[in-house]
Each structure stands twice: as structure tokens, then as C-alpha cells.
LUMKE-320656 format. One record per residue (C-alpha): x, y, z. Coordinates in steps of 0.5 Angstrom, whole numbers, plus 2048, in hexadecimal, padded with zeros to 3 digits. Layout:
<site east="X" north="Y" up="Z"/>
...
END
This chain:
<site east="7F2" north="80C" up="820"/>
<site east="7F3" north="80F" up="819"/>
<site east="7ED" north="811" up="814"/>
<site east="7EE" north="80F" up="80D"/>
<site east="7EA" north="811" up="807"/>
<site east="7EA" north="80B" up="802"/>
<site east="7E9" north="80B" up="7FB"/>
<site east="7E8" north="805" up="7F6"/>
<site east="7E7" north="804" up="7EF"/>
<site east="7E5" north="7FD" up="7ED"/>
<site east="7E8" north="7F9" up="7E8"/>
<site east="7E4" north="7F5" up="7E3"/>
<site east="7E4" north="7EF" up="7E7"/>
<site east="7E3" north="7F3" up="7ED"/>
<site east="7DD" north="7F6" up="7EA"/>
<site east="7DA" north="7EF" up="7E8"/>
<site east="7DB" north="7ED" up="7F0"/>
<site east="7D8" north="7F3" up="7F2"/>
<site east="7D2" north="7F1" up="7ED"/>
<site east="7D2" north="7EA" up="7F0"/>
<site east="7D2" north="7EC" up="7F7"/>
<site east="7CF" north="7F2" up="7F8"/>
<site east="7D1" north="7F9" up="7FB"/>
<site east="7CE" north="7F8" up="802"/>
<site east="7D2" north="7F1" up="802"/>
<site east="7D9" north="7F5" up="800"/>
<site east="7D7" north="7FA" up="806"/>
<site east="7D7" north="7F5" up="80B"/>
<site east="7DD" north="7F1" up="808"/>
<site east="7E1" north="7F8" up="809"/>
<site east="7DE" north="7FA" up="810"/>
<site east="7E0" north="7F3" up="812"/>
<site east="7E7" north="7F3" up="80F"/>
<site east="7E8" north="7FA" up="813"/>
<site east="7E5" north="7F7" up="819"/>
<site east="7EA" north="7F1" up="819"/>
<site east="7F0" north="7F6" up="819"/>
<site east="7ED" north="7FA" up="81F"/>
<site east="7EA" north="800" up="81B"/>
<site east="7E3" north="802" up="819"/>
<site east="7DF" north="804" up="813"/>
<site east="7DC" north="80B" up="813"/>
<site east="7D9" north="80B" up="80C"/>
<site east="7D9" north="807" up="806"/>
<site east="7D6" north="80A" up="7FF"/>
<site east="7D6" north="808" up="7F8"/>
<site east="7D6" north="80E" up="7F3"/>
<site east="7D7" north="810" up="7EC"/>
<site east="7DD" north="813" up="7E9"/>
<site east="7E4" north="811" up="7E9"/>
<site east="7E3" north="80D" up="7F0"/>
<site east="7DE" north="808" up="7F1"/>
<site east="7DE" north="807" up="7F8"/>
<site east="7E0" north="80B" up="7FE"/>
<site east="7E1" north="809" up="805"/>
<site east="7E3" north="80D" up="80C"/>
<site east="7E7" north="809" up="811"/>
<site east="7EA" north="809" up="817"/>
<site east="7F0" north="805" up="818"/>
<site east="7F5" north="804" up="81E"/>
<site east="7FB" north="807" up="81A"/>
<site east="7FE" north="808" up="813"/>
<site east="801" north="800" up="813"/>
<site east="7FA" north="7FE" up="814"/>
<site east="7F8" north="802" up="80E"/>
<site east="7FE" north="800" up="80A"/>
<site east="7FC" north="7F9" up="80B"/>
<site east="7F5" north="7FA" up="809"/>
<site east="7F7" north="7FE" up="802"/>
<site east="7FC" north="7F9" up="800"/>
<site east="7F7" north="7F3" up="801"/>
<site east="7F1" north="7F6" up="7FE"/>
<site east="7F5" north="7F9" up="7F8"/>
<site east="7F9" north="7F2" up="7F7"/>
<site east="7F3" north="7EF" up="7F6"/>
<site east="7F2" north="7F2" up="7EF"/>
<site east="7EB" north="7F3" up="7F0"/>
<site east="7EB" north="7FA" up="7F2"/>
<site east="7F0" north="800" up="7F2"/>
<site east="7F0" north="804" up="7F8"/>
<site east="7F3" north="80B" up="7FA"/>
<site east="7F3" north="80D" up="801"/>
<site east="7F3" north="814" up="804"/>
<site east="7F5" north="815" up="80C"/>
<site east="7EF" north="81A" up="80E"/>
<site east="7F1" north="81F" up="813"/>
<site east="7EC" north="822" up="818"/>
<site east="7EB" north="82A" up="819"/>
<site east="7EE" north="829" up="820"/>
<site east="7F4" north="826" up="81D"/>
<site east="7F5" north="82C" up="819"/>
<site east="7F4" north="830" up="81F"/>
<site east="7FA" north="82D" up="822"/>
<site east="7FE" north="82D" up="81C"/>
<site east="7FD" north="834" up="81B"/>
<site east="800" north="836" up="822"/>
<site east="807" north="832" up="820"/>
<site east="80C" north="837" up="81E"/>
<site east="810" north="835" up="818"/>
<site east="816" north="838" up="815"/>
<site east="816" north="837" up="80E"/>
<site east="81A" north="83B" up="808"/>
<site east="816" north="83A" up="801"/>
<site east="81A" north="838" up="7FB"/>
<site east="81E" north="83E" up="7F9"/>
<site east="81C" north="842" up="7FF"/>
END
């Protein structure tokens, strides 16, 4: 499973839908969507600022996350950004991999 941070910004229509349905209903809908695809939702929060909603989800693979992003983004109700989250242990493993790299101009 891969963990992702999803940031969403509601359009005017999306905000109207959120007002009509409520925040806990939206959290349930997102959780159910992720579960139907074999994943789980770790966290779901609304926020002030550039993004209106944040969720942390575990899904089986990048194709599953891509399907979610395309479906949700294609609704026109919310624009989303997804970020792959990396555990400290994955960083530890990566730091042990030797990489031969020459920087530009080097």
C-alpha cells in the first residue's frame, strides 16, 4: 500500500454541495470510495487557506490513486493535488542506495 496526502480546493458548486450535505457526510463518502478500491483513509480534515480539505489515504498502487484523482477532479466540484508520502524507514532504505550522479556543469 502507498500512502498519499490529498489536498482539495472546492469550486463554488462543490462548496454549495458541501454546505447542503455537511462535512461528516463528505468524510464518509471519501472513506467509502477509498475502501471500495481496497484502501483505507487515515485522516480527513477541513482547513482554512489555499486548500479546503486534506485527507491521508492508503491505496494499493499509483494506478488506483490516479483513478481516484481523475474521477474526483473530473467531477468539477473540487480540484485536487496528490502527494506521495514516504516513511522515515523508506528514507533510511533510500539513503543506503549508492547513486552515481554528475550534476549539470560538473
